[in-house]
C-alpha positions, 0 to 999 in steps of 0.5 A, a space after each residue: 500500500 502506498 505510504 506517501 500522504 502528500 507530494 509537494 509539486 512546487 517549481 524549483 525556487 518556489 519554496 519546496 525547501 520551506 515546505 520540507 522544513 515545516 514538516 521535518 520535525 514531526 513527520 517522515 519527509 524528504 526534500 528532493 529524495 534521490 534526485 539524480 535517479 528521479 531526473 534520469 527516470 524522467 529523461 528515460 521516459 521522455 525519450 521513450 526508453 521506459 513505458 508508463 508501466 515501468 515508471 509507475 513500478 519504479 515509483 512504487 518500489 521507491 515508495 516502499 523503500 523510502 517509507 515517506 509521509 511527505 515527498 517534496 521535490 520540484 521534479 515531482 511536477 514532471 511525474 504528476 500524472 504517474 503520481 496521481 495514478 500510483 497514489 490515489 489517496 495522496 494529496 498534492 501541494 502546488 506551490 506557485 511563485 509569481 513569474 517575475 520574482 521566480 525569473 529573477 531567482 532561477 537566473 540568479 541561481 543558475 548563474 551564481 550557484 554550483 549546479 549539480 551535474 544531474 540538474 545541468 544535464 536535465 535542464 535542456 529537456 526542462 527549458 527546451 532551448 531549441 524550441 525557445 531560442 534567444 532573441 536580440 532582446 535577451 542575447 546577453 543571457 546566452 552570453 552568460 550561459 543562461 536560457 532565454 526569457 521565453 524558455 524560463 517563462 514557458 517552463 513556469 507556465 507548464 508547471 502551473 498548467 500541469 500541476 494545478 490543472 491535472 490534480 482533482 480539486 479535493 486533492 489539491 492545495 495551491 499555495 502562493 510562495 509569498 503567502 506561505 508564512 501566513 498559510 500554516 493553518 491552511 496547510 495543516 487543515 489540508 493535510 489533516 495534521 495539527 498546526 502545532 506539528 509544523 516547525 515554523 522555525 524551519 519554514 524559511 529554508 534555502 533563501 538565496 541572496 539577490 544578485 544582479 537584477 535581470 531587469 538591468 541586463 534585459 529590458 523590463 518592458 521586454 520581460 513584461 511583454 513576455 510575461 503577458 504573452 506567455 503567463 498572462 492567464 495564470 498570472 491573472 488567476 493567481 496574482 491578480 494584484 501585480 498589475 499591468 506593468 513590471 512591479 519594481 519590488 520584484 527586482 529586490 524580492 528575497 529568493 
C-alpha cells in the first residue's frame, strides 16, 4: 500500500525547501529524495526508453523503500500524472511563485550557484532551448550561459498548467510562495495534521541572496511583454494584484 500522504509539486525556487522544513520535525519527509535517479527516470521516459508501466513500478518500489509521509521535490511536477495514478489517496501541494520574482531567482541561481551535474544535464529537456531560442532582446543571457526569457517563462507556465490543472480539486492545495508564512493553518487543515506539528522555525529554508537584477541586463518592458504573452492567464488567476506593468519590488524580492 502506498505510504506517501502528500507530494509537494512546487517549481524549483518556489519554496519546496520551506515546505520540507515545516514538516521535518514531526513527520517522515524528504526534500528532493534521490534526485539524480528521479531526473534520469524522467529523461528515460521522455525519450521513450521506459513505458508508463515501468515508471509507475519504479515509483512504487521507491515508495516502499523510502517509507515517506511527505515527498517534496520540484521534479515531482514532471511525474504528476504517474503520481496521481500510483497514489490515489495522496494529496498534492502546488506551490506557485509569481513569474517575475521566480525569473529573477532561477537566473540568479543558475548563474551564481554550483549546479549539480544531474540538474545541468536535465535542464535542456526542462527549458527546451531549441524550441525557445534567444532573441536580440535577451542575447546577453546566452552570453552568460543562461536560457532565454521565453524558455524560463514557458517552463513556469507548464508547471502551473500541469500541476494545478491535472490534480482533482479535493486533492489539491495551491499555495502562493509569498503567502506561505501566513498559510500554516491552511496547510495543516489540508493535510489533516495539527498546526502545532509544523516547525515554523524551519519554514524559511534555502533563501538565496539577490544578485544582479535581470531587469538591468534585459529590458523590463521586454520581460513584461513576455510575461503577458506567455503567463498572462495564470498570472491573472493567481496574482491578480501585480498589475499591468513590471512591479519594481520584484527586482529586490528575497529568493
